[in-house]
KOLMAR-235400 format. One record per residue (C-alpha): residue number from 1; residue in three letters; z, y, x. Coordinates in nm, 2 decimals, m for minus. Layout:
<rec NUM; ALA; <Z; Y; X>>
...
//
This chain:
<rec 1; UNK; <0.00; 0.00; 0.00>>
<rec 2; UNK; <0.08; 0.24; 0.28>>
<rec 3; UNK; <m0.26; 0.19; 0.43>>
<rec 4; UNK; <m0.42; 0.29; 0.10>>
<rec 5; UNK; <m0.20; 0.61; 0.08>>
<rec 6; UNK; <m0.29; 0.70; 0.44>>
<rec 7; UNK; <m0.66; 0.69; 0.36>>
<rec 8; UNK; <m0.62; 0.98; 0.12>>
<rec 9; UNK; <m0.56; 1.23; 0.40>>
<rec 10; UNK; <m0.64; 1.54; 0.18>>
<rec 11; UNK; <m0.37; 1.45; m0.07>>
<rec 12; UNK; <m0.13; 1.38; 0.22>>
<rec 13; UNK; <m0.22; 1.72; 0.36>>
<rec 14; UNK; <m0.15; 1.89; 0.03>>
<rec 15; UNK; <0.19; 1.72; m0.01>>
<rec 16; UNK; <0.26; 1.81; 0.35>>
<rec 17; UNK; <0.18; 2.17; 0.27>>
<rec 18; UNK; <0.41; 2.16; m0.03>>
<rec 19; UNK; <0.69; 2.01; 0.19>>
<rec 20; UNK; <0.64; 2.29; 0.45>>
<rec 21; UNK; <0.65; 2.55; 0.18>>
<rec 22; UNK; <0.98; 2.41; 0.04>>
<rec 23; UNK; <1.11; 2.39; 0.40>>
<rec 24; UNK; <1.02; 2.75; 0.46>>
<rec 25; UNK; <1.21; 2.86; 0.15>>
<rec 26; UNK; <1.52; 2.67; 0.23>>
<rec 27; UNK; <1.50; 2.77; 0.60>>
<rec 28; UNK; <1.51; 3.14; 0.48>>
<rec 29; UNK; <1.81; 3.07; 0.26>>
<rec 30; UNK; <1.99; 2.88; 0.53>>
<rec 31; UNK; <1.93; 3.15; 0.79>>
<rec 32; UNK; <2.14; 3.40; 0.59>>
<rec 33; UNK; <2.47; 3.43; 0.78>>
<rec 34; UNK; <2.39; 3.15; 1.02>>
<rec 35; UNK; <2.33; 3.17; 1.39>>
<rec 36; UNK; <1.97; 3.07; 1.48>>
<rec 37; UNK; <2.08; 2.82; 1.74>>
<rec 38; UNK; <2.35; 2.66; 1.51>>
<rec 39; UNK; <2.09; 2.63; 1.23>>
<rec 40; UNK; <1.83; 2.49; 1.47>>
<rec 41; UNK; <2.07; 2.23; 1.61>>
<rec 42; UNK; <2.18; 2.13; 1.26>>
<rec 43; UNK; <1.83; 2.08; 1.14>>
<rec 44; UNK; <1.72; 1.89; 1.45>>
<rec 45; UNK; <2.02; 1.66; 1.42>>
<rec 46; UNK; <1.95; 1.59; 1.05>>
<rec 47; UNK; <1.59; 1.52; 1.13>>
<rec 48; UNK; <1.69; 1.28; 1.41>>
<rec 49; UNK; <1.92; 1.09; 1.17>>
<rec 50; UNK; <1.64; 1.06; 0.92>>
<rec 51; UNK; <1.41; 0.93; 1.19>>
<rec 52; UNK; <1.65; 0.66; 1.32>>
<rec 53; UNK; <1.57; 0.39; 1.06>>
<rec 54; UNK; <1.20; 0.41; 1.17>>
<rec 55; UNK; <1.30; 0.29; 1.51>>
<rec 56; UNK; <1.37; m0.05; 1.36>>
<rec 57; UNK; <1.02; m0.07; 1.21>>
<rec 58; UNK; <0.80; 0.08; 1.49>>
<rec 59; UNK; <0.80; 0.12; 1.86>>
<rec 60; UNK; <0.83; 0.48; 1.97>>
<rec 61; UNK; <0.53; 0.63; 2.15>>
<rec 62; UNK; <0.65; 0.81; 2.46>>
<rec 63; UNK; <0.34; 0.94; 2.63>>
<rec 64; UNK; <0.30; 1.27; 2.81>>
<rec 65; UNK; <0.12; 1.42; 2.50>>
<rec 66; UNK; <0.40; 1.30; 2.26>>
<rec 67; UNK; <0.67; 1.44; 2.49>>
<rec 68; UNK; <0.49; 1.77; 2.52>>
<rec 69; UNK; <0.44; 1.78; 2.14>>
<rec 70; UNK; <0.81; 1.72; 2.09>>
<rec 71; UNK; <0.92; 1.98; 2.35>>
<rec 72; UNK; <0.68; 2.25; 2.22>>
<rec 73; UNK; <0.78; 2.17; 1.86>>
<rec 74; UNK; <1.15; 2.20; 1.93>>
<rec 75; UNK; <1.10; 2.53; 2.11>>
<rec 76; UNK; <0.88; 2.66; 1.83>>
<rec 77; UNK; <1.14; 2.55; 1.58>>
<rec 78; UNK; <1.41; 2.74; 1.76>>
<rec 79; UNK; <1.20; 3.06; 1.79>>
<rec 80; UNK; <1.12; 3.03; 1.42>>
<rec 81; UNK; <1.49; 3.04; 1.33>>
<rec 82; UNK; <1.55; 3.33; 1.57>>
<rec 83; UNK; <1.26; 3.52; 1.40>>
<rec 84; UNK; <1.40; 3.44; 1.05>>
<rec 85; UNK; <1.73; 3.60; 1.16>>
<rec 86; UNK; <1.54; 3.93; 1.19>>
<rec 87; UNK; <1.24; 3.91; 0.96>>
<rec 88; UNK; <1.18; 3.82; 0.60>>
<rec 89; UNK; <1.13; 3.45; 0.53>>
<rec 90; UNK; <0.79; 3.48; 0.36>>
<rec 91; UNK; <0.65; 3.69; 0.64>>
<rec 92; UNK; <0.79; 3.48; 0.92>>
<rec 93; UNK; <0.66; 3.16; 0.75>>
<rec 94; UNK; <0.32; 3.31; 0.69>>
<rec 95; UNK; <0.28; 3.42; 1.05>>
<rec 96; UNK; <0.40; 3.09; 1.19>>
<rec 97; UNK; <0.17; 2.91; 0.96>>
<rec 98; UNK; <m0.12; 3.04; 1.17>>
<rec 99; UNK; <m0.05; 2.78; 1.43>>
<rec 100; UNK; <m0.39; 2.60; 1.38>>
<rec 101; UNK; <m0.54; 2.91; 1.54>>
<rec 102; UNK; <m0.34; 2.84; 1.85>>
<rec 103; UNK; <m0.44; 2.47; 1.84>>
<rec 104; UNK; <m0.81; 2.58; 1.82>>
<rec 105; UNK; <m0.78; 2.82; 2.11>>
<rec 106; UNK; <m0.60; 2.56; 2.33>>
<rec 107; UNK; <m0.87; 2.30; 2.24>>
<rec 108; UNK; <m1.14; 2.54; 2.35>>
<rec 109; UNK; <m0.98; 2.59; 2.69>>
<rec 110; UNK; <m0.84; 2.24; 2.74>>
<rec 111; UNK; <m1.13; 2.03; 2.60>>
<rec 112; UNK; <m1.43; 2.26; 2.62>>
<rec 113; UNK; <m1.46; 2.26; 2.24>>
<rec 114; UNK; <m1.72; 2.50; 2.12>>
<rec 115; UNK; <m1.60; 2.67; 1.80>>
<rec 116; UNK; <m1.84; 2.75; 1.53>>
<rec 117; UNK; <m1.91; 3.11; 1.41>>
<rec 118; UNK; <m1.71; 3.03; 1.10>>
<rec 119; UNK; <m1.41; 2.92; 1.32>>
<rec 120; UNK; <m1.44; 3.24; 1.53>>
<rec 121; UNK; <m1.44; 3.45; 1.22>>
<rec 122; UNK; <m1.13; 3.26; 1.10>>
<rec 123; UNK; <m0.95; 3.34; 1.42>>
<rec 124; UNK; <m1.04; 3.71; 1.37>>
<rec 125; UNK; <m0.92; 3.70; 1.01>>
<rec 126; UNK; <m0.60; 3.53; 1.12>>
<rec 127; UNK; <m0.52; 3.79; 1.38>>
<rec 128; UNK; <m0.58; 4.06; 1.12>>
<rec 129; UNK; <m0.35; 3.87; 0.89>>
<rec 130; UNK; <m0.07; 3.89; 1.15>>
<rec 131; UNK; <m0.13; 4.26; 1.18>>
<rec 132; UNK; <m0.11; 4.30; 0.80>>
<rec 133; UNK; <0.20; 4.08; 0.76>>
<rec 134; UNK; <0.39; 4.23; 1.05>>
<rec 135; UNK; <0.33; 4.59; 0.92>>
//
């Protein structure tokens, strides 16, 4: 059954987006009166506890890319909570949601990927969106 669910990647992406939206809302609520580092540590510990049962079902993948993904994700998470302390949750979440632009730029330089004109326009629009949101 899981294999069938995994085949519907668009539906999974939509539900992931909903999950991230709910996460952003509650992160904003949780950040009120909390220290960013305390909130970050609490969230990371809870996520780790949720992930522990999976260790009994699958073998962890500890490759250089997976370790770098984890480290950069944890740093990004911490910086997100620090930004939430000073900014409005909808604005901080919207700006951090532009991470695919960063992924595209890194892919261009690291893999020689050639972005299409549409993707380049998207990067420009995203940069303008940050300007609008931060104003």
